[in-house]
SETIBA-349384 format. One record per atom (N, C-alpha, C, CB): residue in one letter; x, y, z. Coordinates in steps of 0.02 Angstrom, whole numbers, plus 50000, padded with zeros to 5 digits. Glycine has a CB too. Example, Ala and Ser with C-alpha at 12.3 -4.5 7.8 and 13.67 -1.06 7.14 Angstrom:
a506604971650390 a506154977550390 a506604983550390 a505654977650452 s506424988850354 s506844994750357 s506455000250394 s507044997050286 
END
This chain:
m498795059850211 m498825050750197 m499135047550268 m499485048150119 p498985042850259 p499585040350301 p500025039750282 p499595035650326 d500495038650334 d501375038950326 d501485031050323 d501895043050405 v501965027650279 v502005020550248 v502845020150292 v501945020050137 g502885016950318 g503715015450331 g504045009150342 g503935018650387 v504375007950285 v505015005750274 v505885006450305 v504975007550224 q506175001250315 q506885002550324 q507125005450238 q507304994550354 v507005000950183 v507425005950122 v506885002850072 v508455004150099 v506885010750052 v506255010949999 v506545011049929 v505755018050008 v506715007649874 v506735010249813 v506275009249767 v507215008849789 i506395017549718 i506165020349680 i506145021249633 i506165022649686 g505845014949544 g506255014949523 g506035005649524 g506835019349556 g505535002349480 g505474995149485 g505674991149412 g504694993549508 g506214993549383 g506354990949308 g506694985749380 g506924996449226 p507114982849314 p507704977049338 p508174978749379 p508114974449286 v508434983949398 v508824984649438 v508584987249525 v509224988749400 g508084993049502 g507724990949563 g507694985649600 g507244991149556 l506914980849560 l506784975149585 l507164968949610 l506484973749552 l507864969449589 l508574964949610 l508634969449681 l509434965549543 a508904973549675 a509044977149734 a508424974749791 a509054985649716 a508064976349783 a507324974149819 a507374968049845 a506694973749772 v507534963549784 v507654954649804 v508014952849851 v507974950449754 l508854955549826 l509364953849871 l509144956249959 l510084958049838 l509064963949945 l508784968950031 l508274962250070 l507994979350007 a507944958950050 a507114956950048 a507384948250080 a506584957349939 g507724947950035 g508374942850070 g508644943050116 g508874942250047 r508954947050138 r509314947750180 r509054952450267 r509814950550136 g508304951250233 g507994951650304 g507824959150297 g508534949350375 v507864962850265 v507784968850254 v506914971650231 v508334969950200 d506634975850270 d506054977650271 d506384982950201 d505704980650353 v505854980950145 v506124985350104 v505114984950043 v507154981450063 g505134991950017 g504764994549975 g504884996449901 g504604998850004 v504544995549882 v504574995549811 v504015001549754 v504404987449798 l504305007249745 l503765014449718 l503795011949623 l504315025949740 e503405010749587 e503665007449514 e503025013849491 e503524996049489 r503245018049444 r502655023349417 r502255020349370 r502945029949379 r502675015749328 r502155011649274 r501595005949303 r502655007249221 r500905008149289 r500445003149308 r500504997649269 r499805005349307 e500664996249222 e500914988549175 e501854986249161 e500554990249079 r501834980549158 r502674977949146 r502904982549054 r502684965349138 s503074985349037 s503174988248976 s503574979148928 s503834997148992 t503224978848890 t503494973248851 t504114973748755 t502644969548838 r504194981548750 r504484984048706 r505214981448701 r504404990548714 p505554980648651 p506234976848655 p506674983248711 p506664975548555 k506984979448728 k507644983548776 k508324981548779 k507524983348848 a508264978748830 a508924974748869 a508944968148832 a508804973148962 i509374965948815 i509204957548822 i510114952848861 i508944953848708 g510754958448849 g511174953548872 g511184954048955 g511894954648837 v511324947949009 v511404947049048 v512194944049045 v510884944649067 h512624950449103 h513414947849077 h513584941949134 h514124955349080 a514104938649121 a514274932749205 a514304936849243 a515024927749222 p514404943549274 p514224946349352 p513604946849364 p514464952949370 g513044947949300 g512264948849295 g512034943149334 g511934948849216 v512274938449293 v512164930949299 v512194928749365 v512664926949261 r512764929649399 r512904926649471 r512374932949541 r514054927249482 a512144938049501 a511894942149553 a511034938149541 a512014952249538 l510944936349483 l510334934549472 l510064926149517 l510344934649386 s510894924049500 s510534918549538 s510704919149603 s510684911549516 e510954921549630 e510994924349715 e510204928449737 e511794931649723 a509794929449687 a509284931849698 a508734926949681 a509284937649667 g509054919649664 g508594913849663 g508104914949585 g508064913949743 a508284919649547 a508014920449466 a508284917249426 a508054926449434 l508834913449433 l509184912049371 l508844905749335 l509974910849387 a508504903649365 a508324894649351 a507984898549287 a507664888249421 e507394900549307 e506854903749266 e507194906449208 e506434909349304 l507634912849240 l507704915749180 l508454910249120 l507934925149209 e508664906249125 e509074901149089 e508754898149060 e509434897049117 a507954895449084 a507584891849053 a507064897048997 a507234887549109 a506904902749003 a506814908348958 a507124909748878 a507044913348998 g508064909448921 g508374913148881 g508654906348844 g508874918748916 t509194909548798 t509584906948761 t510614910948791 t509154909248675 r510894905448766 r511474908948791 r512044912548740 r511814903848832 i512254918948746 i512784919748665 i513644917348708 i512814932348617 a513814911448664 a514224910848672 a515074911848653 a513994908148675 g514854916648608 g515384920048588 g515254925548543 g515814915948561 g515974928348480 g515504929848431 g516044932648372 g514894935448460 e515844934848332 e515984932648263 e516074941348218 e515194926648231 v516794943948179 v516834950448163 v516904948248084 v517454955048203 s516684950148033 s516764950747967 s516574959047948 s516294944947930 v516684956547877 v516824965347827 v516804962447776 v517594970847829 a516434964247738 a516274962747664 a516234956447660 a516754965047613 g515964952247699 g515984943647684 g516394938847689 g515914942147632 r516794943747746 r517534941347769 r517614938747834 r518024946747768 r517574934847867 r517734933247923 r518334935547958 r517724927747921 l518234943147979 l518864943648003 l518984939148095 l518964952848002 g518744939248153 g519014936448191 g518364931148228 g519404941648230 r518714926848259 r518044922248280 r518244924548378 r518144910348246 l517934924948415 l518014926848492 l517454920348531 l517694936848507 r517514912748572 r517244909248602 r517604912848671 r517304901848577 f517144913448718 f516924915948779 f517114906648810 f515934920248777 a517494907448886 a517324901948921 a516684902148931 a517634901148976 e516704893748969 e515764895448998 e515714896849035 e515224891849007 a516074898849096 a515954903549157 a515484910749120 a516844906249195 s515724912949077 s515814919849076 s515584921348996 s516624922249099 a514884914848976 a514384918348942 a513964918948947 a514274918048905 v513694923048885 v513214929448901 v512404926448918 v513204935348823 l512244927048947 l511384926248959 l511054928748903 l511064930449024 s510564930148848 s510174934148826 s509444932248833 s510374935248766 v508954936448859 v508484935548884 v508144943048887 v508624931748941 p507644944748836 p507304950148845 p507194952748902 p506824949548823 q507174958848922 q507184965048998 q506544962649063 q506864975648960 h505934962549008 h505234961349024 h505204956249057 h504804960748974 l505634949549035 l505624942549069 l505984944849126 l505984935749028 v506544945749111 v506894946549178 v506764952549241 v507574947349157 e506184958249210 e505524960049258 e505114955349307 e504994962249214 a504944951849250 a504474947249273 a504674941449339 a504284943749208 a505324938149306 a505614934949369 a505784937149424 a506044932649361 l505804942349442 l506124945549512 l505334949049526 l506954952349501 e505024951049474 e504464951449518 e504024947149573 e504134952649483 r504084940949505 r503814934349542 r504294933049642 r504124925949469 r504884934349616 r505384932049694 r505374939349718 r506394928349681 l505044944349728 l505104947349763 l504374947449788 l505444952249744 a503874944749780 a503394945149786 a503284935149838 a503074948149705 e503604932649814 e503894926049881 e504154929749947 e504704920349851 l504694933849948 l504974936050005 l504844940550032 l505434936550006 a504034947250001 a503824951450032 a503414953449981 a504254955450061 p502804949950001 p502394948549956 p501784956149949 p502074940649981 s501934959950007 s501644968649976 s502014972849961 s501284973250017 a502724969649947 a503364976849941 a503204981249860 a504464972449935 l502944978249825 l502944982249756 l502454983449734 l503214980049707 r502184992249740 r501734996249706 r501854998649654 r501565000449733 r501324997249610 r501325000549551 r500835006849556 r501124995549497 g501025010249522 g500575018249493 g500845023349538 g499575018649504 a501405022049595 a501505026649625 a502015029949590 a501585025349683 e501605036049578 e502295040649550 e502585046749605 e502025045349471 v503115045049602 v503635049049660 v503735057349653 v504465045649650 v503585061849665 v503835069749650 v504285071749675 v503475074649665 d504495069649718 d505125071349792 d505245067249844 d504955077449840 v505785069049876 v506145063949914 v506575072549966 v506805056649846 t506295070450018 t506695074750066 t507175070650122 t506135079350106 q507375074050146 q507745069150203 q508175073250268 q508375063950158 t508185070050342 t508515073350394 t509045067150409 t507985075850460 e509405069850476 e509775065650491 e509615057450509 e510005068850531 r509015055550503 r508835049050519 r508505046150492 r508655048150562 g508225048950437 g507975046450358 g507755050350320 g507485042050351 v507195046450267 v507035050050217 v506225051950207 v507305046550162 r505925055050164 r505275054950161 r505155056250089 r504955059550208 v504825051150049 v504745049250001 v504095050849971 v504905044050005 f503885059349929 f503175060849900 f502895058549854 f503075065949885 l502275057049843 l501875052949812 l501555058349771 l501425048449857 s501305057649715 s500675063449678 s500155063249716 s500335061849601 e499945056449745 e499125057749767 e499235059949847 e498535049349760 g499855062149859 g499845067549928 g500175060249952 g498915071849976 e500215055649949 e500265051950015 e501105051050017 e499785044150016 e501445048650076 e501975048650100 e502185043150106 e502015051550144 v502795039050093 v503275036250127 v504015037150158 v503295032950101 s504065035650212 s504545035950244 s505175030150240 s504275036750301 a505515030250260 a506085027350262 a506905026950290 a506055027650223 r507475022650323 r507755023650321 r508385027450272 r507635020750342 y508295022550214 y508895026150161 y508155024750097 y509995019850143 a508455026950054 a508155027049995 a508685025149934 a507845033949989 i508435021849878 i508835020249816 i508475022949753 i508945012349808 v508685026449708 v508345031449671 v508625024549607 v508655041949674 a508275023349555 a508365016649519 a507765018949466 a508225008449570 d507635024449456 d506925027649410 d507445028149333 d506505038249450 g507785026349310 g507915026249238 g508425031949230 g507235027249191 v508595033249159 v508875037749108 v508775044749129 v508565036649038 r508205047049136 r507765052149129 r507275051449209 r507315050849050 s507795051049233 s507585049749328 s507205060749325 s508885047549416 g506715058549340 g506515065349395 g506945068949441 g506035063449445 l507145063949491 l507295064949553 l508075065649558 l506995059549594 r508445064449532 r509165063049507 r509225075049489 r509165054449400 a508855078749462 a508935085049465 a508975086649545 a508365088449425 r508275083749542 r507925088149632 r508525085349669 r506915084249683 l508865083049672 l509215081749736 l509775084849728 l509335074949756 g509865088049668 g510545094349632 g510885088749618 g511085101249689 v511085083549589 v511535079049549 v511535081349494 v511395072349544 s512335083249469 s512145085349387 s512385076449339 s512865094649353 w512135078749288 w512125073649231 w512855076849183 w511225074049180 r513235072649188 r513855073449164 r514015068949085 r514325071249227 r514125073049027 r514095068948980 r514705065748978 r513905071748925 r514595061148940 r515355056248928 r515445053848838 r515265047048986 r516095054248810 r516335051348741 r515855046248714 r517055047848747 g515575044748678 g515375042548613 g514585044148611 g515565034548602 s514155044848556 s513555043048546 s513425043348461 s513105047648590 a512875041148453 a512685037948417 a511985035648401 a512985034848427 r511865036848328 r510915033548295 r511125025348293 r510575037048180 y510405023548302 y510445016248279 y509535014548271 y510935010648348 a509465008648264 a508865006248236 a508944997848254 a508785008448149 m508474995048285 m508554986148338 m507674983548301 m508534987548483 v507734979448291 v507194972648267 v507384969048314 v507254968248190 d506934965048330 d506794956848343 d506494952748309 d506504955348390 l506894946948291 l506514943048222 l506384935048248 l507124943048138 a506034931248251 a505954925248243 a506004921448197 a505584924348256 g506564917648235 g506794910548166 g507344907748208 g507214913548067 p507824903648170 p508274900048183 p509054902348220 p508304897648127 g509234900748243 g509984903448262 g510364899748288 g510034908448302 d510664903248318 d511384899848326 d511644903648396 d511964901548251 e512284900748446 e512554903948525 e513004909448475 e513154897148595 f513154911048414 f513634917248429 f513424921348415 f514184918148407 a513614930548430 a513504937448404 a513844938148353 a513644942748446 r513534942448309 r513874943848246 r513814950048234 r513654940448192 l514524952548220 l514644961648209 l515034962848128 l515344965448286 h514534964448110 h514714966048030 h514894971748027 h514194965547978 f515644974048025 f515924981448020 f516094981447952 f516584983448068 e515404986947923 e515274988847852 e515314994547829 e514754987447834 a515574997347778 a515785004347778 a515325008447780 a516125006047730 g514735007947782 g514005011347780 g513945013247846 g513355006747756 g514355008247899 g514265005747990 g513795000447989 g513905012248051 v514084998648066 v513744989448082 v513364988248077 v513684985648129 v513114981848070 v512634976948067 v512774973548120 v512584973048010 e512364971948178 e512454966548220 e512004963848229 e512674967248269 s512174957948241 s511564950148234 s511804944848293 s511674944648139 l511154947848344 l511104945148430 l510734940248447 l510844949948478 p510974931848456 p510384928548467 p510194932248520 p510394921148478 l509294927748516 l508634928848580 l508244920848571 l507894937348555 p508044922548621 p507634917048632 p507104915548574 p507294918248696 g507554909448518 g506844909048468 g506864913648426 g506144909948501 g507344915848391 g507734921748361 g508304925448351 g507594924548373 r508364930548336 r508924934348334 r508894942148319 r509304931348289 r509204947748368 r509004952248376 r509624956548322 r508874953148453 w509204961648283 w509474964848226 w509744972648240 w508904964748172 v510464974948252 v510374980348257 v510804984448207 v510424981648318 t510654992848194 t511244993448136 t511085003148147 t511004988348031 h511785003248141 h511965009448125 h511525012248078 h512595009448102 l511425021448086 l510985025248040 l511225029048033 l510445026948048 a512045029448036 a512605035548001 a512095041348017 a512835034747897 d512285044447948 d511935053147954 d511345051747929 d512295060347905 r510805048347936 r510075045547904 r509885054447955 r509605034147941 d509325054447928 d508925063747955 d508615058147999 d508215070947887 p508745058548076 p508285058248117 p507735062548145 p508525056848149 g507515065848126 g506665068048098 g506305063748057 g506615074448054 v506725059648018 v506175055247954 v506095049447997 v506545052647860 p505565047147996 p505315039848036 p505615036147993 p504465037448047 l505805029548016 l506105021648012 l505595019547992 l506375017348075 g505545017047926 g505005008847911 g505325005047911 g504605006647848 a504974999047921 a505184991047907 a505584989647860 a504674986647891 a505424992447783 a505604992047730 a506364996447723 a505024993947690 e506655000447747 e507065002747731 e507545000247797 e506915009447710 f507264997747855 f507674994047904 f508064988547868 f507224991047960 a507584985947818 a507844977447786 a508414980847726 a506974971147735 a507994984947688 a508794988347647 a509194988847669 a508924993847621 i509374992147717 i510104993347750 i510334989147768 i510204997147798 v510004983247793 v510634975747815 v510774971947746 v510214968147879 a509984971847694 a510254967647629 a510734972347570 a509494964447585 g510854978847607 g511344984447540 g511974982247588 g511134996547529 r512204980347669 r512584983547693 r513064976647680 r512404987147762 i512684970547709 i512804962347718 i512624956447672 i512464960447775 g512004959747640 g511894954347587 g511194951147605 g512524948447588 v511184952347682 v510574946147728 v509974951047683 v510484946447857 r509454946847661 r508524949747651 r508284944547727 r507954945647539 l508174950247747 l507654951747816 l506994949747782 l507624960947850 e506744944647813 e506044943447815 e505364943047878 e506094937847788 g504914947847843 g504474947647925 g504594953847976 g504754940447976 v504934958947929 v505194964647983 v504664967948009 v505674970347954 p504714969748092 p504104973048132 p504614980648119 p503894969348235 a504024983948143 a504244990648150 a504724991648156 a504064993848186 p505364993948159 p506014995148184 p505914999748246 p506474998348130 s506225000148293 s506565003048364 s507085010048363 s507064996548394 a506875012748330 a507635018348324 a507735022548400 a507485026048248 f508375024248395 f508705026048461 f509345029348441 f508845019548511 l509355037148501 l510085038548505 l510465034948573 l510165046848508 a510955030848568 a511835030348612 a511925036148641 a512595029248562 s511755036648666 s512225044548730 s512575040948790 s511495051648785 q513075042248792 q513185041748879 q513215046548937 q513755039348890 h513205047049009 h513165051149048 h513305046849110 h512575054849043 v513645050149157 v513585046549237 v513375051649286 v514345043449269 a513045052149324 a513175055849387 a513645059549417 a513135053049420 g513525066249433 g514145069049452 g514145066149529 g514185077849441 r513645061549556 r513485059949653 r513325053649639 r512745064449706 f513215047849659 f513135040149678 f512745041149721 f513695035749701 v513055045049780 v512815047949853 v512515053649881 v513245048249886 v512155052049913 v511675063149934 v511065059049983 v511005070349817 g511765059950052 g511725056650111 g511255053350102 g511695059950166 r510625048650125 r510305042050139 r510145042150073 r509715040950195 v510065042850038 v510085042449926 v510555041049888 v509985049049881 v510425033949884 v510985032849830 v510805030549768 v511475028249851 l511105033449739 l510865032049661 l510935025349620 l511225036649618 a510435020749578 a511055013849568 a510475013749473 a510965002349660 g510795010149419 g510595008849384 g510595012049337 g510285007549396 d510245013449301 d510225020549235 d510185027049257 d509545020649184 a509865029349314 a509885035349334 a510415038349363 a509465036049368 a511235031049402 a511755035949399 a512115034249340 a512185036149459 h512035031149294 h512395030949238 h512155029849166 h512775026749251 e512175029649109 e511895031449052 e512385026649008 e511875039649037 v512545020948992 v512795018148951 v512745014048881 v512925016448980 s512995016748834 s512705013148767 s512495006948765 s513135012948717 p511995002148725 p511884999248731 p512084996248678 p511514999748753 i512654997948643 i513274994148595 i513354991448652 i513984997948553 g513784984248642 g514044980948688 g513654976948765 g514484985748700 g512924980648767 g512494978848811 g512644976948856 g512174975748800 q513114980648914 q513364981748967 q512864985549026 q513944985148948 g512264989248979 g512294992349054 g511734991649096 g512394999449054 m511264985149084 m510784979849120 m511284976149196 m510564972449049 s511904972849175 s512404972849223 s512774977149251 s512724970149210 l512884982049242 l513134984149272 l512704988649318 l513564985649240 g511964987649295 g511634990949347 g511424985549438 g510884993449299 f511814979249388 f511544973849448 f512054973149462 f511154967249441 l512574975149476 l513184976749518 l513344981449541 l513634975949500 d512754987749520 d512684992149567 d512134989949644 d512434998249521 a511654985749623 a510994981749669 a511384976849716 a510374976449613 l512034971149691 l512284969149718 l512824972549797 l512424966849669 a512834976449747 a513274983649835 a512964985749858 a513734990849836 l512354987249857 l511954991749888 l511564986249947 l511434995849829 a511534979349915 a511354973549966 a512014972150025 a511194965749915 d512624972650017 d512894973050061 d513154980850079 d513294968250054 l513064984850047 l513064991950093 l512424993050151 l512994998950034 l511844991650114 l511444994450172 l511054990850240 l510964997550138 p511124984350233 p511194981050293 p511694983650359 p511394974750271 t512234985850338 t512774987450367 t512514992350393 t513344988350334 a512444997850366 a512145004050372 a511495005650430 a511905005250304 l511215001950407 l510374997850464 l510714997450524 l509994987550444 a510954992850512 a511404989350589 a511754994850620 a512084982750573 a512114998050600 a512595005550638 a512565011650592 a513555004150646 p511675014850606 p511645020250555 p512115026050593 p510795022950538 g512615031450556 g513135035850581 g513625033350588 g513055038750632 g513745026950585 g514485022250620 g515015025850559 g514435010250613 r515505023050593 r516075023650532 r516075017550484 r516865024050564 a515585012850509 a515725004950445 a515175008250400 a515434994050478 a514455011750417 a514245016050361 a514315021650332 a513865016550362 t514785024650374 t515055031250307 t515465027350266 t515605038850334 a516045021250271 a516525022350234 a516195014450177 a517405022550284 a515585012150204 a515365007050149 a515095013750098 a514645000250179 f514905018750118 f514425024550059 f515105024350009 f514145035350098 a515455027950054 a516085031150009 a516305025949978 a516715034550047 r516375018349979 r516595013349953 r516065013749882 r516585006850006 y515475013649897 y514915011649842 y515085019049790 y513905010949882 e515065024849805 e515235029449776 e516045030249723 e515155033449831 r516235026849767 r517045028949729 r517005019949684 r518035030549815 t516935016149705 t516865009349656 t516615010649627 t516655003449666 r515855012549596 r515185011949549 r515285015349501 r514525014049574 r515585023549518 r515655029649467 r516245026249448 r515715038249494 r516965020649451 r517525020349415 r517355014949369 r518145019449456 a516785010349411 a516565005649347 a516155006249307 a516385000549357 a515915014149331 a515115017849257 a515885019649200 a514325030849295 v516165024649234 v516495026949183 v517175020549135 v516815033849224 r517155017649171 r517565011749124 r517055008849047 r517705003549188 a516455006949087 a515885004549052 a515745010649007 a515255002249100 c515745016248997 c515905019548936 c516585020748920 c515595025248935 r516995019548929 r517525021048884 r517365015148861 r518265022848905 r517355010048862 r517285003248826 r516605002448797 r517424997148875 a516075004748813 a515545005648761 a515765009848692 a514935009448797 g516015018348718 g516275021648660 g516675020048617 g516485025748669 f517145014548652 f517825010648586 f517165007448544 f518615001648626 n516755004048563 n516275000048529 n515785004148485 n515894996048578 m515645010548500 m515335013048468 m515955016948404 m514855016948517 a516255018648411 a516765020948371 a517025017348326 a517205022648401 m517195008648331 m517275005948296 m516715002348263 m517675003748316 g516045006248263 g515565000948205 g515405008848178 g514674994148241 g515825013948185 g515415018748109 g515505018148082 g515335023748082 p515155022948033 p515445022047961 p516195022947931 p515095026147926 a516515019347903 a517075022547872 a517245018047808 a517695023347924 r517785021947780 r517775022747695 r518705024347705 r517095031647650 g519085021647659 g519685023147631 g520225019747673 g519775030647626 i520685024847711 i521115022147753 i520905021047817 i521625025347754 r520405025447853 r520095023447926 r519825018347938 r519665027047950 l519545013447847 l519085007247851 l519935001147852 l518345006647757 a520335004447826 a520744996847807 a521094998247867 a521274995447725 l521495003047913 l521515002747980 l521235000248054 l521505006247980 r520415001248029 r519904998048104 r520124989548059 r518585001548111 n520074986548012 n520154979447993 n520604978948029 n520264977047925 t521194982548004 t521784980148044 t521684978148102 t522244984348053 a521394984648151 a521504982248229 a520954975448241 a521274989848290 v520414977048183 v520034969448214 v520484964448194 v519214967148178 r520484961848155 r521084955248162 r521764957048218 r521504953848071 l522124960048227 l522374959548280 l521884957248345 l522674965548285 l521484960248362 l521244959048396 l520884953248412 l521084962648395 a520864948448343 a520594943748373 a521214939048378 a519964941248340 v521574938048384 v522244933548394 v522504938148473 v522954934448308 r522854932648474 r523284932248560 r523834936848567 r523694924348579 p524094940348620 p523594940248672 p523044944248682 p523844940848721 a523014949348630 a522184953748628 a521324952748634 a522144955748570 r521764944748596 r520994940748618 r520764939648668 r520874935248604 a521374937748747 a521234939048779 a520714946048842 a521604936848766 v521184951248809 v520994954248831 v520254959948811 v521494955348840 l519914957848742 l519374958048690 l518734954948750 l519594952148608 a519174946048764 a518454944148798 a518374947448861 a518354936348813 r518864947448903 r518774952348953 r518184957848977 r519224955448940 v518414962348907 v517924965848913 v517374965348878 v518074970648911 f517154959648837 f516584961048810 f516244954448855 f516574961248721 t516394950348936 t516234947148968 t516074950549034 t516614942748964 m516454957849047 m516194963549111 m516834962049159 m515264961449159 r517284960249166 r517744957249192 r518254963549226 r518044952549136 g518124965349250 g518434972249290 g517984975949318 g518804977249248 l517134974649315 l516794981949303 l516324978249379 l516274984449201 
END
């Protein structure tokens, strides 16, 4: 098959891969995106774009469309047994944009088509990557090859290339099972967290409705969770009766960080580099920060391949993005621990901690965590 060449090839056409491609194309880089899926998935995934991610989407030229399609999360409330323990309002510049991931991908795909009309290839399954001192070769399942100077691996948590590159996948503290549903209906700008004895119930603003998330505690993961049972969990914990509940999506939240983020001319980004619990919603925006860093790094490397500036830039990416991923995992681990089942003394201590976090100066620290400052 013919050898197709670009300067940078992005493996994975999810939100992080697409954003990286858009930012690079905007900087004049010849970029290609290889995506295994033939169609974009619309099932519920990430919804929260924190302030750093909002800035990245603005730079990419996709923010206006997504702000029109989304809604804002202006703050949060925490309650226990019907009693509100704390309320936190974000600064205007730190509000979280709530917009479904498939809409983010669609907006970025349209923007990429404007900048580089033939960059995205769907149905392109990558099976291997090799590299030399001068570049990389990407092998597709159909036998075709794509050559590039550098490659970005952004093919998700279950990355097939990470292991082929010899990169370990290191478990971080924190895991739990949850289920979620998206419901249409009235809403407001506040996220609500109910820290109940049986486990947390979250209610998050969505465009035209709300997302509901429940901790599944000790429930048997082998038994499918139905809509009626999900509604019963919410009603039993917080007294809210949900109507028209669709089939819930159950998932295991766990955390990992790749042993390496840079392997020669190949760099890992997004969920391929770090899996962060969605409880707290920081995974997509953390990947957007990876894309921003790569949009600055790779033009430098292309201009002076093998030079000191390029070497230093890759080392800086490895160091800073790993540090950010580890910090995000710690924050998400704390969120999961706070939202787990609790009774007796543990429940009383947790409620006291929540009250303390809702007053100054701890409130400022909490706002910093939830708006992703420092990552």
